[in-house]
C-alpha positions in Angstrom: -29.7 206.4 -64.1 -26.8 208.5 -65.8 -26.7 211.6 -67.9 -24.0 213.0 -70.1 -21.2 214.8 -68.5 -19.9 217.9 -70.1 -15.9 217.2 -69.4 -14.5 215.8 -72.5 -12.6 212.5 -72.2 -9.5 213.7 -74.1 -9.1 216.5 -71.4 -8.5 214.1 -68.5 -7.4 210.8 -70.3 -3.6 211.5 -70.2 -3.8 212.4 -66.5 -5.6 209.2 -65.6 -3.2 207.0 -67.7 -0.4 208.7 -66.0 -1.6 208.2 -62.5 -3.5 205.0 -62.4 -1.5 201.7 -63.1 -2.8 199.9 -66.2 -5.5 202.7 -67.2 -5.7 203.2 -70.8 -8.3 203.8 -73.6 -10.7 206.3 -71.9 -13.8 206.1 -74.1 -16.4 208.1 -72.2 -17.3 209.9 -68.9 -20.9 210.0 -67.8 -22.1 211.8 -64.5 -24.5 209.8 -62.4 -27.8 211.7 -62.0 -28.3 210.4 -58.3 -26.6 212.0 -55.5 -26.4 215.7 -54.5 -23.3 216.1 -52.7 -19.7 215.2 -54.5 -20.4 214.7 -58.2 -19.7 211.1 -59.3 -18.8 209.9 -62.8 -18.7 206.6 -64.5 -15.5 206.2 -66.7 -15.5 203.7 -69.3 -12.2 202.8 -70.7 -10.5 200.0 -72.6 -8.9 198.9 -69.3 -12.3 198.6 -67.7 -15.0 200.7 -65.9 -14.0 203.0 -63.1 -15.8 205.5 -60.8 -14.4 209.1 -60.3 -15.8 211.3 -57.3 -14.9 214.8 -57.4 -15.5 218.0 -55.3 -18.4 220.1 -56.8 -17.3 223.4 -58.4 -17.8 226.7 -56.9 -17.4 228.1 -53.4 -17.8 225.4 -50.8 -18.2 225.3 -47.1 -15.0 224.7 -45.3 -15.9 221.3 -43.8 -17.9 219.9 -46.7 -17.0 217.9 -49.7 -13.6 216.3 -48.5 -13.2 213.7 -50.9 -9.7 213.1 -49.5 -11.3 211.9 -46.5 -13.4 209.5 -48.5 -10.2 208.2 -50.1 -8.5 207.7 -46.8 -11.3 205.7 -45.0 -12.0 203.4 -48.0 -8.3 202.8 -48.3 -8.1 201.9 -44.5 -11.0 199.6 -44.6 -9.6 197.3 -47.3 -9.4 193.8 -46.0 -11.8 194.6 -43.0 -15.4 192.9 -42.5 -16.6 196.3 -44.2 -16.6 195.9 -47.9 -15.7 199.0 -49.8 -14.6 199.7 -53.4 -10.8 199.4 -54.1 -9.4 203.0 -54.3 -6.9 203.7 -56.9 -5.8 207.4 -56.9 -6.3 210.7 -55.1 -5.6 213.7 -56.8 -4.4 217.3 -55.8 -6.6 220.3 -56.5 -4.8 221.1 -59.6 -6.3 218.7 -62.0 -7.6 218.8 -65.5 -11.0 219.2 -64.1 -10.1 222.1 -61.7 -10.7 220.4 -58.5 -9.8 217.3 -56.3 -11.1 213.9 -57.1 -10.4 210.1 -56.5 -10.9 207.3 -58.7 -12.0 203.7 -57.4 -13.0 200.6 -59.0 -16.6 200.2 -60.1 -18.4 197.4 -58.1 -21.1 195.6 -60.0 -24.3 194.9 -58.2 -27.8 196.3 -57.3 -28.8 199.5 -55.6 -32.2 199.7 -54.0 -33.7 203.1 -54.0 -36.9 202.1 -52.4 -36.7 200.8 -48.9 -40.0 198.7 -49.5 -37.8 196.7 -51.9 -40.3 196.1 -54.6 -37.6 194.5 -56.7 -37.0 191.7 -54.2 -38.1 188.2 -55.0 -40.3 188.0 -51.8 -40.5 188.6 -48.1 -37.7 186.2 -47.2 -35.2 188.2 -49.5 -36.6 191.5 -48.1 -35.9 190.3 -44.6 -32.6 189.0 -45.5 -31.5 192.4 -47.1 -32.5 194.4 -43.9 -30.6 191.8 -41.9 -27.4 192.2 -44.2 -27.6 196.0 -43.5 -27.9 195.4 -39.8 -24.8 193.1 -39.8 -22.9 195.6 -41.8 -23.7 198.3 -39.4 -22.5 196.2 -36.4 -19.4 195.1 -38.3 -18.6 198.8 -39.1 -18.9 199.8 -35.5 -16.8 196.9 -34.4 -13.8 197.9 -36.5 -10.8 199.2 -34.3 -10.0 202.6 -35.6 -6.4 202.6 -34.5 -5.8 199.1 -35.7 -7.1 200.5 -39.0 -5.0 203.6 -39.1 -7.8 205.9 -38.3 -7.0 206.6 -34.7 -6.9 210.4 -35.6 -9.8 210.4 -38.0 -12.0 212.5 -35.8 -11.7 215.0 -32.9 -11.8 214.0 -29.2 -14.7 215.2 -27.0 -18.4 215.0 -26.9 -19.3 213.9 -30.6 -22.9 215.1 -30.4 -21.8 218.6 -29.0 -19.4 218.8 -31.8 -21.9 217.8 -34.4 -24.6 219.8 -33.4 -22.4 222.8 -33.4 -21.3 221.9 -36.9 -24.6 221.3 -38.4 -26.1 224.3 -36.6 -23.4 226.5 -38.2 -23.7 224.9 -41.5 -27.5 225.4 -41.7 -27.2 229.1 -40.5 -24.7 229.6 -43.3 -27.0 228.3 -45.9 -30.5 229.5 -44.4 -32.7 230.9 -47.0 -35.9 231.4 -45.0 -37.1 231.1 -41.5 -38.4 227.7 -40.6 -40.1 227.8 -37.1 -39.7 224.0 -36.5 -36.0 224.3 -37.2 -35.5 227.0 -34.6 -37.7 225.0 -32.2 -35.4 221.9 -32.9 -32.2 223.6 -32.3 -33.3 225.0 -29.0 -34.5 221.5 -27.9 -31.2 219.8 -29.0 -29.2 222.5 -27.3 -31.3 221.9 -24.1 -31.1 218.0 -24.2 -27.6 217.4 -25.3 -26.4 214.1 -23.8 -23.3 213.9 -21.8 -20.3 212.2 -23.1 -20.6 208.4 -22.5 -17.2 207.2 -23.8 -18.6 205.3 -26.8 -16.6 206.0 -29.9 -16.3 204.2 -33.2 -15.8 204.7 -36.9 -19.3 205.9 -38.2 -20.3 206.2 -41.8 -22.5 209.3 -41.4 -24.8 208.5 -44.2 -25.8 204.9 -43.5 -28.8 204.0 -45.7 -30.1 201.5 -48.1 -29.1 203.4 -51.3 -25.6 203.9 -50.2 -25.0 200.1 -50.5 -24.3 198.0 -53.6 -25.8 194.5 -53.1 -24.6 191.4 -55.0 -26.5 190.8 -58.1 -27.7 187.3 -57.0 -27.9 187.2 -53.2 -28.9 189.5 -50.4 -25.4 190.3 -49.5 -23.7 193.9 -49.4 -20.8 194.0 -52.0 -19.8 197.6 -51.2 -20.7 200.3 -48.7 -20.2 203.8 -50.6 -20.4 207.5 -50.1 -18.2 208.0 -47.2 -18.1 211.8 -47.4 -19.5 212.3 -43.9 -17.6 209.6 -42.1 -15.6 210.3 -38.9 -14.9 208.9 -35.4 -18.0 209.4 -33.2 -20.8 207.8 -31.4 -22.3 204.6 -33.0 -25.8 205.3 -32.2 -25.8 208.3 -34.5 -25.5 206.0 -37.5 -28.1 203.7 -36.2 -30.6 206.5 -35.4 -29.9 208.0 -38.9 -30.9 204.9 -40.6 -33.9 204.4 -38.4 -35.2 207.7 -39.8 -36.4 205.5 -42.7 -39.1 203.9 -40.7 -40.7 207.3 -40.0 -40.1 209.2 -43.3 -43.1 209.2 -45.4 -43.0 206.7 -48.4 -44.3 209.4 -50.7 -41.7 212.0 -49.8 -38.5 212.7 -51.6 -36.7 210.5 -49.3 -38.7 207.3 -49.7 -39.2 206.1 -46.1 -41.2 203.2 -44.8 -44.0 205.5 -43.4 -47.5 204.8 -44.5 -46.9 201.3 -46.0 -47.8 197.8 -44.5 -44.4 196.7 -43.4 -45.5 193.6 -41.8 -47.1 192.4 -45.1 -43.7 192.8 -46.8 -41.8 191.0 -44.4 -39.8 194.2 -43.3 -38.7 194.4 -39.6 -40.0 197.0 -37.1 -37.7 199.6 -36.0 -37.7 198.2 -32.4 -36.6 194.5 -33.9 -33.9 196.1 -36.0 -32.6 198.1 -33.2 -32.7 195.0 -30.9 -30.8 192.7 -33.5 -28.2 195.5 -33.9 -27.7 195.7 -30.0 -27.3 191.8 -29.8 -24.7 191.9 -32.5 -22.7 194.4 -30.7 -23.3 192.8 -27.1 -25.2 195.9 -26.0 -27.8 195.6 -23.4 -29.5 198.9 -24.1 -29.3 202.1 -26.4 -29.3 205.3 -24.5 -30.4 208.8 -25.5 -32.4 207.3 -28.4 -34.9 210.3 -28.6 -32.1 212.7 -28.7 -30.3 210.8 -31.5 -33.4 210.5 -33.7 -34.2 214.1 -33.4 -30.6 215.1 -34.0 -30.6 212.8 -37.1 -33.5 214.6 -38.4 -32.1 218.0 -38.0 -28.7 216.9 -39.6 -30.4 215.6 -42.7 -32.6 218.9 -42.8 -29.2 220.9 -42.6 -27.7 218.8 -45.5 -31.0 219.3 -47.5 -30.7 223.1 -46.9 -27.1 223.1 -48.2 -28.0 221.3 -51.3 -30.9 223.8 -51.8 -28.5 226.7 -51.3 -26.0 225.3 -53.8 -28.8 225.1 -56.3 -29.6 228.7 -55.9 -25.9 229.5 -56.2 -25.7 227.5 -59.5 -23.5 224.7 -58.4 -25.6 221.8 -57.2 -24.7 218.5 -58.3 -28.3 217.6 -59.4 -30.0 221.0 -59.8 -33.2 219.3 -61.2 -33.9 217.6 -57.9 -32.4 220.3 -55.6 -35.8 222.2 -55.2 -37.3 219.2 -53.7 -34.5 219.0 -51.0 -35.4 222.5 -50.1 -39.1 221.6 -49.4 -37.8 218.5 -47.4 -36.2 220.7 -44.7 -39.6 221.8 -43.1 -40.9 218.1 -43.2 -37.7 216.8 -41.6 -37.8 219.4 -38.7 -41.4 218.8 -38.2 -40.8 215.1 -37.8 -38.1 215.9 -35.4 -40.1 218.1 -33.2 -42.8 215.3 -33.0 -40.0 212.8 -31.9 -38.8 215.2 -29.2 -42.3 216.2 -28.0 -43.3 212.5 -27.9 
């Protein structure tokens, strides 16, 4: 679903024509209503359809909304086993819209917003879609960052220690009320931080079903999108983040698989999904799974809190939905505490 975007096409058309080869005849700019981080726009032009992804307006947290990192990682992955849109231009901050953005090709296909996949033709297609996601995650983590020119894309040292510090600081910077389960969770994560084990790969950071565009006529991923949170890190972080889906209530703002008959729909169990990923990567076991799951819930809670705070400050990408993200903070923290205590 898209809604009208307030920036007039005539304001930005000359810039795009000057900086993107072959671009001409901009007709309209429309803002996608989905997404809560970097505003994303559909550009319709005589030369074709494009997608523009920009920083949001207003005061931003230092380490957030780095669209230049998104551009860099997608450019580096061209030609690898990981399908991404072709990127066309990265701007500076001084643009006709007053903030940095990049432009990429528009990849046609299907986006599934409900992990129960009601649009699928049947159980066989549902199973194939989950297997395609699983294969893509393994392919991503098998990319050699140095060979792709991304050897310096993340910092050295204990990934989880770095990430816990980052998201704890961001949560505190956007905190609007005391949530007991969040405080309990932060203490537990601090006390159970795993030691560095040497595993390092390119991680997407937001690996989930609706950040993939599937081919229109087959259960194949045509493009993995929304790379804002990507970095070099521990591959289990991506796997656990996706596996939150099995535990999130289907009735929540983040539609999960909790509370539905997954077997009847032909969907894999969390255990089977993890085992298939491990086989694809040649792993005999997945360590620190409880910590990784609990941390994933906390990280998503911190992201939701940031979205909610931006809405209160008047610069949310989608203010109509931002309040529901604020309500999700307590739910996510509660699920994480359950995982930790179990």
